[in-house]
C-alpha positions as CSV (number, residue, x, y, z in Angstrom):
1,M,69.5,16.7,159.0
2,L,71.8,14.9,161.5
3,L,74.5,14.8,158.9
4,M,74.1,18.4,158.2
5,A,74.1,19.4,161.9
6,S,77.2,17.2,162.5
7,A,79.2,19.5,160.2
8,G,80.9,16.4,159.0
9,L,82.4,15.9,162.5
10,G,85.4,17.8,161.3
11,L,86.6,14.9,159.2
12,P,88.0,17.0,156.4
13,Q,90.1,19.0,158.9
14,I,91.3,15.8,160.5
15,A,92.1,14.3,157.1
16,R,94.4,17.3,156.4
17,Q,96.3,16.3,159.6
18,H,96.9,12.8,158.1
19,P,97.9,13.6,154.5
20,D,99.4,10.1,154.0
21,S,96.3,8.2,155.1
22,A,94.1,6.9,152.3
23,V,91.3,6.2,154.8
24,W,91.3,9.7,156.3
25,S,91.5,11.2,152.8
26,F,88.5,9.2,151.7
27,L,86.4,10.1,154.8
28,G,87.4,13.7,154.6
29,R,86.5,14.0,150.9
30,Q,83.0,12.4,151.6
31,C,82.2,15.1,154.2
32,E,82.8,18.0,151.8
33,H,81.1,19.2,148.7
34,A,82.8,18.3,145.4
35,P,84.8,21.4,144.3
36,W,82.7,21.4,141.1
37,A,81.9,18.2,139.1
38,G,81.4,14.9,140.9
39,C,79.5,13.5,143.8
40,T,80.3,12.9,147.5
41,V,78.1,11.7,150.4
42,W,77.9,15.3,151.6
43,D,76.5,16.4,148.2
44,L,73.6,14.0,148.7
45,I,72.3,15.8,151.8
46,Q,70.3,18.5,150.0
47,P,68.8,16.3,147.4
48,A,67.8,13.8,150.1
49,F,66.1,16.7,152.0
50,M,64.2,17.9,148.9
51,F,63.4,14.3,147.8
52,M,61.7,13.7,151.2
53,V,59.6,16.8,150.8
54,G,58.1,15.1,147.8
55,V,57.8,11.7,149.5
56,S,55.9,13.2,152.4
57,L,53.5,15.3,150.3
58,P,51.0,12.5,149.5
59,W,50.6,11.8,153.2
60,S,50.2,15.5,154.0
61,I,47.5,15.9,151.3
62,A,45.6,12.8,152.4
63,N,45.6,13.9,156.0
64,R,44.3,17.4,155.2
65,R,41.6,16.0,152.9
66,A,40.6,13.7,155.6
67,R,40.0,16.8,157.8
68,G,37.7,18.1,155.1
69,E,40.1,20.7,153.5
70,G,39.5,21.5,149.9
71,T,41.9,22.1,147.1
72,A,41.7,25.9,147.4
73,K,42.7,25.8,151.1
74,L,45.4,23.3,150.4
75,L,46.9,25.6,147.7
76,G,46.7,28.5,150.1
77,H,48.7,26.6,152.7
78,A,51.2,25.6,150.1
79,L,51.7,29.2,149.1
80,W,52.0,30.3,152.7
81,R,54.6,27.5,153.4
82,S,56.5,28.5,150.3
83,L,56.7,32.2,151.4
84,F,57.6,31.3,154.9
85,L,60.5,29.0,153.9
86,I,61.9,31.6,151.5
87,L,61.8,34.4,154.1
88,L,63.2,32.1,156.8
89,A,66.1,31.2,154.4
90,V,66.8,34.8,153.8
91,F,66.7,35.5,157.6
92,L,69.2,32.6,158.3
93,T,71.5,33.6,155.5
94,S,71.5,37.2,156.8
95,A,72.2,36.3,160.4
96,W,75.8,37.4,160.3
97,S,75.4,40.2,157.7
98,P,75.0,43.9,158.5
99,R,71.9,44.0,156.4
100,T,69.4,41.7,154.7
101,D,71.2,39.4,152.3
102,W,68.7,38.7,149.5
103,I,70.1,35.5,148.1
104,F,68.3,32.1,147.6
105,P,70.6,29.1,147.2
106,N,69.8,28.0,150.8
107,V,68.0,24.6,150.8
108,L,64.9,26.1,152.5
109,A,64.7,28.8,149.9
110,Q,65.1,26.2,147.1
111,I,62.3,24.2,148.6
112,G,60.1,27.3,149.0
113,L,60.6,28.4,145.4
114,G,59.6,25.0,144.1
115,Y,57.0,23.9,146.6
116,P,53.9,25.5,144.9
117,F,54.8,23.8,141.6
118,L,55.3,20.5,143.4
119,F,51.9,20.8,145.0
120,L,50.2,21.5,141.7
121,A,52.0,18.5,140.2
122,A,50.7,16.3,143.1
123,L,47.2,17.0,141.8
124,T,47.9,15.3,138.5
125,R,48.6,11.6,137.5
126,P,52.0,10.0,138.0
127,R,52.6,9.9,134.3
128,I,52.0,13.6,134.0
129,Q,54.3,14.2,137.0
130,A,57.1,12.2,135.3
131,G,56.5,14.2,132.1
132,I,56.8,17.5,134.0
133,A,60.1,16.4,135.6
134,A,61.4,15.4,132.1
135,V,60.4,18.7,130.6
136,L,62.0,20.7,133.4
137,L,65.3,18.8,133.1
138,S,65.3,18.9,129.3
139,G,64.4,22.6,129.2
140,Y,67.0,23.4,131.8
141,W,69.6,21.6,129.7
142,V,68.7,23.6,126.7
143,F,68.7,26.9,128.7
144,F,72.4,26.3,129.6
145,A,73.3,24.8,126.2
146,L,72.1,27.9,124.3
147,Y,73.9,30.4,126.5
148,P,77.0,31.7,124.8
149,L,80.4,30.7,126.1
150,P,82.8,33.4,127.3
151,P,84.9,35.1,124.6
152,P,88.5,34.0,123.9
153,G,90.9,35.3,126.6
154,F,88.3,35.6,129.3
155,D,89.8,35.4,132.8
156,P,87.7,33.1,135.0
157,A,89.2,34.7,138.1
158,T,87.1,37.8,137.4
159,V,84.0,35.7,138.4
160,G,85.5,34.1,141.4
161,V,87.0,30.9,139.8
162,A,90.1,29.8,141.6
163,A,93.1,29.0,139.5
164,D,93.3,25.4,140.8
165,L,89.6,24.6,140.0
166,P,89.4,22.4,136.8
167,Q,87.4,24.0,134.0
168,F,85.4,22.2,131.4
169,S,86.4,22.6,127.8
170,G,84.4,22.1,124.6
171,W,80.7,21.5,124.9
172,A,80.8,20.9,128.7
173,A,82.1,24.5,129.1
174,H,78.5,25.6,129.1
175,W,78.4,24.3,132.7
176,N,81.5,26.1,134.1
177,K,81.4,28.0,137.3
178,N,79.9,31.5,137.2
179,T,80.0,31.8,133.4
180,N,76.8,29.8,132.8
181,A,73.2,30.8,132.1
182,A,72.0,30.6,135.7
183,A,74.9,32.8,136.8
184,A,73.9,35.4,134.2
185,F,70.3,35.3,135.5
186,D,71.5,36.0,139.0
187,R,73.6,38.9,137.9
188,W,70.3,40.5,136.8
189,F,67.8,39.0,139.3
190,L,69.7,39.5,142.6
191,N,70.5,43.1,141.7
192,L,66.8,43.9,141.7
193,F,67.0,43.7,145.5
194,P,68.6,46.3,147.7
195,R,72.3,45.6,148.2
196,A,75.3,47.4,149.6
197,Q,77.1,46.7,146.4
198,P,76.1,45.1,143.1
199,F,76.0,41.3,143.0
200,T,78.6,39.9,140.6
201,F,78.9,36.2,141.4
202,N,78.4,33.6,144.1
203,D,81.6,32.4,145.7
204,G,80.5,28.8,145.7
205,G,78.9,29.0,142.2
206,Y,75.4,28.3,143.6
207,Q,72.4,29.8,141.7
208,T,68.8,30.8,142.4
209,L,67.6,28.9,139.3
210,N,68.8,25.6,140.9
211,A,65.2,25.6,142.1
212,V,64.0,24.7,138.6
213,P,65.7,21.3,138.3
214,S,65.2,20.8,142.0
215,I,61.5,20.6,141.4
216,A,62.2,17.5,139.4
217,T,64.1,16.1,142.4
218,M,61.0,16.7,144.6
219,I,58.8,15.2,141.9
220,F,60.9,12.0,142.1
221,G,60.2,11.9,145.8
222,L,56.5,12.5,145.1
223,L,56.4,9.6,142.7
224,A,58.2,7.4,145.3
225,G,55.7,8.5,148.1
226,Q,52.7,7.7,145.9
227,L,54.2,4.3,145.1
228,L,54.7,3.5,148.8
229,R,51.1,4.6,149.5
230,S,49.8,2.4,146.7
231,G,48.2,-1.0,147.2
232,L,51.0,-2.8,145.4
233,P,52.8,-5.5,147.3
234,R,55.8,-4.2,149.2
235,K,58.2,-6.4,147.1
236,T,56.8,-4.9,143.9
237,Q,57.3,-1.4,145.3
238,L,60.9,-2.1,146.2
239,G,61.5,-3.6,142.8
240,Y,60.3,-0.4,141.2
241,L,62.4,1.7,143.5
242,A,65.5,-0.4,142.8
243,I,65.0,-0.1,139.0
244,A,64.3,3.6,139.2
245,G,67.4,4.2,141.4
246,F,69.6,2.3,139.0
247,A,68.2,4.1,136.0
248,G,68.8,7.5,137.6
249,I,72.4,6.7,138.6
250,L,73.3,5.1,135.2
251,T,71.7,7.9,133.1
252,G,73.2,10.7,135.2
253,A,76.6,9.1,135.2
254,L,76.6,8.5,131.4
255,L,75.5,12.1,130.7
256,G,78.4,13.3,132.8
257,W,80.9,10.9,131.4
258,T,80.1,11.8,127.8
259,G,80.4,15.5,128.6
260,L,76.9,16.1,127.3
261,C,75.8,17.3,130.7
262,P,78.4,17.4,133.5
263,V,77.3,16.2,137.0
264,V,77.5,19.4,139.1
265,K,75.5,19.7,142.3
266,R,76.3,23.4,142.8
267,I,74.2,24.3,139.7
268,W,71.9,21.2,139.9
269,T,72.5,20.1,136.4
270,P,69.9,17.6,135.0
271,S,72.5,14.9,135.2
272,W,73.0,15.7,138.8
273,A,69.3,15.6,139.4
274,L,69.1,12.1,137.9
275,L,72.3,10.7,139.6
276,S,71.5,12.1,143.1
277,G,67.9,11.1,142.7
278,G,68.9,7.6,141.9
279,W,71.1,7.4,145.0
280,V,68.4,8.9,147.3
281,I,65.8,6.4,145.9
282,W,68.2,3.6,146.8
283,I,68.7,5.0,150.3
284,L,64.9,5.2,150.8
285,A,64.5,1.6,149.6
286,A,67.1,0.5,152.1
287,F,65.3,2.2,154.9
288,V,62.0,0.6,153.8
289,V,63.6,-2.8,153.8
290,M,65.3,-2.4,157.2
291,V,62.3,-0.8,159.0
292,E,59.3,-2.2,157.2
293,E,60.5,-5.6,156.0
294,W,63.0,-6.6,158.6
295,G,61.5,-4.8,161.6
296,W,64.7,-3.1,162.6
297,K,63.0,0.0,164.3
298,R,64.8,0.6,167.6
299,W,68.0,1.9,166.0
300,T,66.0,4.6,164.2
301,F,64.9,6.4,167.4
302,P,67.6,9.1,167.1
303,L,66.5,9.7,163.6
304,V,62.8,9.9,164.6
305,V,63.6,12.5,167.2
306,A,65.5,14.7,164.7
307,G,62.9,14.1,162.0
308,T,60.0,15.2,164.3
309,N,61.4,18.8,164.3
310,P,63.7,19.1,161.3
311,I,63.2,22.9,160.7
312,T,63.9,23.5,164.4
313,L,67.1,21.5,164.1
314,Y,68.2,23.4,161.0
315,C,67.6,26.8,162.6
316,L,69.3,25.8,165.9
317,W,72.3,24.6,163.9
318,Q,72.5,27.7,161.8
319,L,72.1,30.2,164.7
320,S,73.5,28.6,167.8
321,G,76.3,26.3,166.9
322,G,79.0,28.7,167.9
323,F,77.1,29.6,171.1
324,I,76.9,26.0,172.2
325,R,80.5,25.3,171.3
326,G,81.7,28.3,173.3
327,N,79.6,27.5,176.4
328,I,80.8,23.9,176.5
329,Q,84.3,25.2,176.6
330,R,83.5,27.8,179.1
331,H,82.0,25.4,181.6
332,L,84.0,22.3,181.0
333,G,87.4,23.9,180.5
334,P,89.3,25.6,177.7
335,G,91.1,22.3,176.8
336,I,88.0,20.1,176.6
337,Y,88.1,19.7,172.9
338,E,91.8,18.7,172.9
339,S,90.9,15.6,175.1
340,F,91.9,13.2,172.4
341,G,94.7,15.2,171.0
342,T,94.9,18.4,168.9
343,P,94.3,16.6,165.5
344,Y,90.9,15.4,166.7
345,T,89.7,18.7,168.1
346,P,87.3,19.4,165.2
347,A,85.5,16.1,165.7
348,L,85.0,16.7,169.5
349,E,83.8,20.3,168.9
350,R,81.3,19.3,166.2
351,G,80.2,16.1,167.9
352,S,79.5,18.0,171.2
353,V,77.4,20.5,169.4
354,L,75.4,17.7,167.7
355,V,74.8,16.0,171.0
356,V,73.5,19.2,172.6
357,L,71.2,19.9,169.6
358,W,69.8,16.4,169.7
359,L,69.1,16.6,173.4
360,I,67.1,19.8,172.8
361,L,65.1,18.0,170.2
362,Y,64.7,15.0,172.6
363,W,63.3,17.3,175.2
364,M,60.8,18.7,172.7
365,Y,60.0,15.1,171.6
366,R,59.2,14.0,175.1
367,R,56.9,16.9,175.6
368,N,55.3,16.5,172.2
369,L,56.4,20.0,171.1
370,V,56.4,20.0,167.3
371,I,57.1,23.1,165.3
372,R,55.5,22.8,161.9
373,V,55.3,25.2,158.9
């Protein structure tokens, strides 16, 4: 959440001011989504968010059962949470539109679409959960693989593909931008909603059906959460996490390298679910080692504050970033963001907004104000 709210501290914009610097080029690239295939640090934010939904679910279910809530009530809450997240996502997406924008690639909508299925999976055994994830990813691969490729002479520009965006050829072409099975589904599904003009394609290539393989990402988190709640020794748990992370990264990378299933975050290919899931598992294991094993807890306080009200942070960032940025400039002077030189203006702008957002959350944290869904 803090990475997302930082807007990358403007590092991609700064990198463009230093075209000859390999360091700035690397940092800037890691704070932007890959144009299509590949993986950057920025690409890992959404899978980490969805993975943690799965990790937290065993604790949530255990707490509610301890309060005497039965399965029916838990399911009702899961359905309510799902609906709320989807509608909240639509509201946020529509904030700068003249009318409601019925589109669902937003991370909150993706969580909402998959959450009831994640909850039902949580009622089963871990082996069944792993099997569900495998079926979802395999079935989604088949869904794309069976969809026909565009005819010869098709112009990708007609579906929003920039001329400089590399296109897959051969078998991998089934996962090209806006000519894939999920894009075809959205051309039908999204036009069922009222629109000012017919939906033809998503500019970024994101699709509603990303929610299907995303369920597997959340199930990976569910399995990790159940493992951490188990009675196994911590070192054994960490060993399992290390192996699972390695297996996910290796399998996803091999599927992408062979062209059997390209690694594309924007359409959440099965290889992406495995690769990103592996990285996030390793990140989780690293936090467990530092906090639980080594006792390094003080440094996590800024993360605890943000993690106590993540939905609040997300909404504030979506709705008030420009307002905060403008008011800082209004009260501290029009040149405040140029204090370190024009090339670094984006970093000061975004960093200032992030600090203000965190201070709001800190105020809520001190007063035990927690907004839950």
